[in-house]
C-alpha positions in Angstrom: -3.3 -41.9 -4.5 0.6 -41.8 -4.1 2.5 -44.9 -3.0 3.4 -43.4 0.2 -0.4 -43.2 1.1 -1.0 -46.6 -0.1 1.8 -47.9 2.0 0.4 -46.2 5.0 -3.2 -47.4 4.4 -1.8 -51.0 3.8 0.0 -51.2 7.3 -2.8 -49.5 9.0 -5.2 -52.1 7.7 -2.9 -55.1 8.7 -2.1 -53.5 12.4 -6.1 -53.2 12.8 -6.4 -56.8 12.6 -3.1 -57.6 14.4 -4.3 -55.5 17.1 -7.8 -56.9 17.4 -6.4 -60.3 17.7 -8.5 -63.4 18.2 -11.6 -62.9 19.8 -11.8 -64.0 23.5 -15.3 -63.8 24.7 -16.8 -65.1 28.2 -18.4 -68.5 28.1 -21.8 -69.4 29.5 -21.1 -71.6 32.6 -23.1 -72.7 35.7 -22.7 -71.0 38.9 -20.0 -72.1 41.0 -21.0 -75.1 43.1 -21.3 -74.1 46.7 -19.8 -70.5 46.3 -21.2 -67.7 47.7 -21.3 -64.8 45.3 -21.2 -61.0 46.4 -22.5 -58.5 43.7 -21.1 -55.2 44.6 -22.5 -52.4 42.4 -20.9 -48.8 42.9 -23.5 -46.2 42.3 -23.5 -42.3 42.3 -26.8 -41.0 41.1 -28.1 -43.8 39.2 -31.6 -44.0 40.3 -32.6 -44.0 36.8 -30.6 -47.0 35.8 -30.4 -49.2 38.8 -33.9 -50.9 38.4 -32.8 -52.3 35.1 -29.5 -53.9 36.5 -31.4 -55.1 39.7 -34.1 -56.5 37.9 -31.6 -58.6 36.0 -30.0 -59.8 39.0 -33.3 -60.8 40.6 -34.4 -62.8 37.6 -30.9 -64.5 37.4 -29.8 -67.6 39.4 -30.5 -67.2 43.3 -29.2 -66.5 45.8 -27.2 -63.4 45.3 -26.0 -61.4 48.0 -26.3 -57.8 46.4 -24.6 -54.5 47.7 -25.3 -51.1 46.1 -22.6 -48.7 47.3 -24.0 -45.4 47.5 -21.3 -43.1 46.5 -22.6 -39.6 47.6 -25.7 -39.7 45.6 -28.0 -36.8 45.2 -30.9 -38.5 43.8 -33.0 -41.5 45.0 -30.2 -44.3 44.4 -30.3 -45.6 47.9 -34.2 -45.6 48.1 -34.2 -47.2 44.8 -31.9 -50.3 46.3 -33.8 -50.6 49.2 -37.2 -50.9 47.4 -35.7 -53.7 45.6 -34.5 -55.3 48.8 -30.7 -55.2 48.3 -28.3 -54.0 50.9 -27.1 -50.4 50.7 -23.6 -49.4 52.0 -22.9 -45.9 52.1 -19.6 -44.7 51.2 -18.1 -41.4 52.4 -15.1 -41.0 50.1 -11.8 -40.0 52.0 -9.5 -37.4 50.8 -6.8 -39.2 48.1 -9.4 -41.8 46.9 -11.4 -41.7 43.6 -15.1 -42.1 44.1 -15.4 -45.5 42.3 -12.3 -47.1 43.8 -13.5 -46.3 47.3 -17.2 -47.6 46.7 -15.8 -50.7 45.3 -13.5 -51.1 48.6 -16.4 -50.2 50.7 -18.3 -52.8 49.1 -16.0 -55.6 49.2 -15.3 -55.0 52.9 -19.2 -55.1 53.6 -19.4 -58.1 51.5 -19.5 -61.9 52.9 -19.2 -64.0 49.9 -16.3 -66.4 48.4 -16.4 -64.6 45.1 -16.8 -60.7 44.3 -18.5 -59.6 41.6 -18.3 -55.8 40.8 -20.9 -54.4 38.3 -21.5 -50.6 37.2 -25.1 -49.7 37.5 -25.2 -49.2 33.7 -24.4 -52.7 33.3 -27.5 -55.0 32.0 -26.4 -58.8 32.5 -28.4 -61.5 30.6 -29.8 -64.5 32.6 -26.7 -66.6 33.8 -24.1 -63.7 33.2 -23.1 -63.3 36.6 -22.7 -66.8 37.1 -20.5 -67.1 34.0 -18.4 -64.2 35.2 -18.1 -66.0 38.9 -17.5 -69.2 37.4 -14.6 -68.0 35.2 -13.0 -66.3 38.4 -13.2 -69.2 40.5 -11.8 -71.5 37.6 -8.8 -69.2 37.1 -8.4 -67.9 40.7 -7.7 -64.4 39.6 -9.4 -61.3 38.2 -11.5 -61.9 35.2 -13.5 -58.9 33.6 -15.7 -58.8 30.4 -16.2 -55.9 28.3 -20.0 -55.3 27.7 -21.3 -54.6 24.4 -22.4 -50.7 23.9 -26.0 -50.4 23.5 -27.3 -47.4 21.6 -30.3 -45.4 22.2 -29.8 -41.9 20.6 -28.0 -40.8 17.5 -25.4 -38.8 19.2 -24.5 -42.1 21.2 -22.8 -43.5 17.9 -19.7 -41.0 18.9 -18.4 -43.4 21.1 -17.6 -46.2 18.3 -14.3 -44.7 17.5 -13.3 -44.2 21.3 -14.6 -47.3 22.4 -12.9 -49.4 19.7 -9.5 -47.8 19.9 -9.7 -48.3 23.8 -10.4 -52.2 23.0 -7.8 -52.4 20.5 -5.3 -50.4 22.9 -6.4 -52.9 25.9 -6.5 -56.2 24.0 -8.3 -59.2 25.4 -7.1 -62.6 26.7 -5.2 -64.1 29.4 -2.2 -62.8 31.2 0.1 -61.8 28.1 3.6 -63.5 27.6 4.8 -60.5 25.6 4.6 -57.4 27.7 6.2 -55.3 24.7 2.6 -55.9 22.9 0.0 -56.1 25.5 -0.3 -55.9 29.3 -2.6 -57.3 32.1 -6.0 -55.4 31.4 -9.3 -55.0 33.2 -12.8 -53.7 32.0 -14.2 -52.1 35.2 -18.0 -52.1 34.3 -18.0 -56.3 34.8 -15.3 -58.0 37.0 -15.3 -60.7 39.3 -12.4 -62.0 41.7 -12.4 -64.4 44.5 -12.3 -62.6 47.8 -9.0 -64.0 49.0 -7.2 -63.1 45.7 -8.8 -59.8 46.3 -7.5 -59.5 49.7 -4.1 -60.7 48.7 -3.7 -57.8 46.0 -4.7 -55.5 48.3 -7.8 -54.7 46.4 -9.1 -51.1 45.3 -6.8 -49.7 48.2 -3.7 -50.1 46.4 -5.4 -48.0 43.4 -7.2 -45.6 45.4 -6.2 -42.5 43.8 -6.0 -43.7 40.1 -8.3 -42.6 37.5 -8.5 -45.6 35.5 -8.8 -47.8 38.5 -9.7 -51.1 36.7 -6.4 -50.7 34.5 -4.3 -50.1 37.7 -6.1 -53.1 39.6 -5.1 -55.6 36.8 -1.5 -54.5 37.0 -1.7 -54.6 40.9 -2.9 -58.2 40.4 -0.3 -59.0 37.9 2.6 -57.8 40.4 0.9 -59.9 43.0 1.0 -63.1 41.0 -3.0 -63.2 40.6 -4.0 -64.3 37.1 -5.6 -61.8 34.9 -8.1 -62.4 32.0 -10.0 -59.7 30.1 -12.9 -61.0 27.8 -15.6 -59.7 25.4 -19.0 -59.9 27.1 -20.7 -61.2 23.8 -24.1 -61.9 24.6 -23.8 -61.7 28.5 -23.2 -58.3 29.3 -24.6 -55.2 27.6 -24.7 -51.6 28.8 -25.7 -47.8 27.3 -22.7 -45.7 28.4 -24.2 -42.1 28.1 -27.9 -41.9 27.9 -27.8 -38.3 29.5 -26.6 -36.5 26.6 -23.6 -35.5 24.5 -21.9 -33.4 27.6 -21.6 -36.7 29.8 -20.3 -38.4 26.8 -17.6 -35.9 26.3 -16.8 -36.0 30.0 -16.6 -39.7 30.3 -14.2 -40.4 27.5 -11.8 -37.4 28.5 -11.7 -38.6 31.9 -10.1 -41.9 30.6 -8.8 -41.9 27.2 -5.5 -40.4 28.1 -5.0 -42.5 31.3 -5.7 -45.7 29.2 -3.1 -44.8 26.5 -0.6 -44.1 29.1 -0.9 -47.8 30.4 -0.6 -49.2 26.7 2.9 -50.7 25.7 4.8 -48.1 23.4 5.0 -50.5 20.6 1.4 -51.2 20.8 0.7 -47.4 20.8 2.4 -46.8 17.9 0.5 -49.4 16.0 -2.9 -47.8 17.4 -1.7 -44.5 16.2 -0.9 -45.8 12.4 -4.2 -47.3 12.4 -5.9 -44.3 13.4 -4.0 -42.3 11.0 -4.9 -44.6 7.8 -8.4 -44.6 8.8 -8.3 -40.7 8.7 -6.0 -40.7 5.7 -8.6 -43.1 3.5 -11.2 -40.6 3.9 -8.7 -37.9 2.7 -7.7 -39.8 0.0 -11.0 -40.4 -1.5 -11.9 -36.5 -1.2 -8.3 -35.8 -2.9 -9.2 -38.0 -5.7 -12.5 -36.6 -6.5 -11.0 -33.1 -6.3 -8.2 -34.0 -8.5 -10.7 -35.7 -11.2 -8.4 -38.7 -10.7 -9.6 -42.3 -10.8 -11.6 -43.0 -7.5 -11.2 -46.8 -7.6 -8.2 -47.2 -5.7 -9.1 -44.9 -2.8 -12.7 -45.9 -3.1 -11.6 -49.7 -2.6 -9.5 -48.8 0.3 -12.3 -46.7 2.0 -14.6 -49.9 1.9 -12.1 -52.4 3.2 -11.4 -50.1 6.1 -15.2 -49.5 6.5 -15.7 -53.4 6.6 -12.9 -53.8 9.0 -14.3 -51.1 11.2 -17.8 -52.6 11.3 -16.3 -56.0 12.1 -13.9 -55.0 14.9 -16.7 -52.5 16.2 -19.1 -55.2 16.7 -16.9 -56.4 19.5 -17.6 -53.1 21.4 -21.2 -52.3 20.4 -24.0 -52.4 18.0 -23.4 -49.0 15.9 -25.3 -50.2 12.6 -24.3 -48.0 9.6 -22.2 -45.6 11.2 -19.4 -47.6 9.9 -19.7 -46.2 6.5 -18.6 -42.9 8.1 -15.9 -44.3 10.3 -13.5 -41.5 9.4 -15.8 -38.9 11.2 -16.0 -41.5 14.3 -12.1 -41.5 14.1 -11.9 -37.8 14.0 -14.3 -37.4 17.1 -11.9 -39.9 18.9 -8.8 -37.7 17.9 -10.7 -34.5 19.3 -11.3 -36.2 22.7 -8.1 -37.9 23.0 -6.3 -34.7 22.6 -8.6 -32.8 25.2 -8.2 -36.1 27.5 -4.2 -35.6 27.0 -4.6 -31.9 28.1 -6.7 -32.3 31.0 -4.6 -35.5 32.3 -0.8 -34.5 31.6 -1.4 -30.8 31.5 -3.8 -29.5 34.1 -3.7 -32.7 36.0 -7.5 -32.7 36.6 -10.4 -34.1 35.2 -14.1 -34.1 36.1 -16.6 -36.6 36.4 -20.5 -36.6 37.8 -19.8 -33.1 39.4 -16.5 -33.8 41.1 -12.7 -32.9 40.2 -10.4 -35.7 40.2 -6.7 -35.1 40.8 -4.6 -37.2 38.2 -1.6 -38.7 40.1 1.9 -38.1 38.7 3.7 -41.2 37.6 6.4 -42.5 39.9 
């Protein structure tokens, strides 16, 4: 293994820990005293996944106002919600809006609570999780989000480990950052909460109506409006199973978001992520190269094990991927392919697809 290779690997491994930073996890807390919590669930063709979420909410602290926003579903989403006894809001997406942004906006307009909690239909909150998220939003007076832990059901879902980890490293967690050259305010769309007054002050999802990554754009809008922004790890409170429908939805989902998320990352942090990804791929090539050359494999194999251990530790913030960390160069290769395709769609074709819709990517102004 050459000195240049060793230097890249050392830099990448150190940057991996720097990008991860300190763990910022949502803390357990009681429901906000006297506050009315409105839970808004944007849903498009979610009849199969809604019951798990609604059952979790029904078993949690009461009372809740739960609004399921039917975003043009073609299955029994609305019927499932009505059978569970929650309010159904129909959303007819206007021109110029992304589907999820309008569903969130329509739900917020129909909500009567003091605190708004937005949950994706595939999110599985533990008992007390929504109360903890709402309490954090009330305490901060701003936008608080929690990154759910990815629950894997089938082997192909392990392919989300690389994209999921890179996305988290690019975003970072914590309060409003002081060093904008390193990290910017961020939000994780699957689980967010904000006081209703702060939401109105920001302008709500109306100000991010055409954005593909509406959660990232909402965090930026809140920051510009002077509203605090906190992004946290869901830890034991929130889990989800992202793409149970097969490999095609997994590819479509990641290619929709990866490039847009990368564009919102500060340049220096983006370079650091690129170095880490390069080192993660290079260490696999280094092991193969030393074996092919008949040289000692000890240095390269030691570096490989160090990266595998790092990947395992950091990936646990994103999901439970088990022994997949041992083949992390393959997972990172999948990320590179998905990101490249996402960039081609986002910045070349300027169109992405999701759930049967073609979404136009807005040009930066």
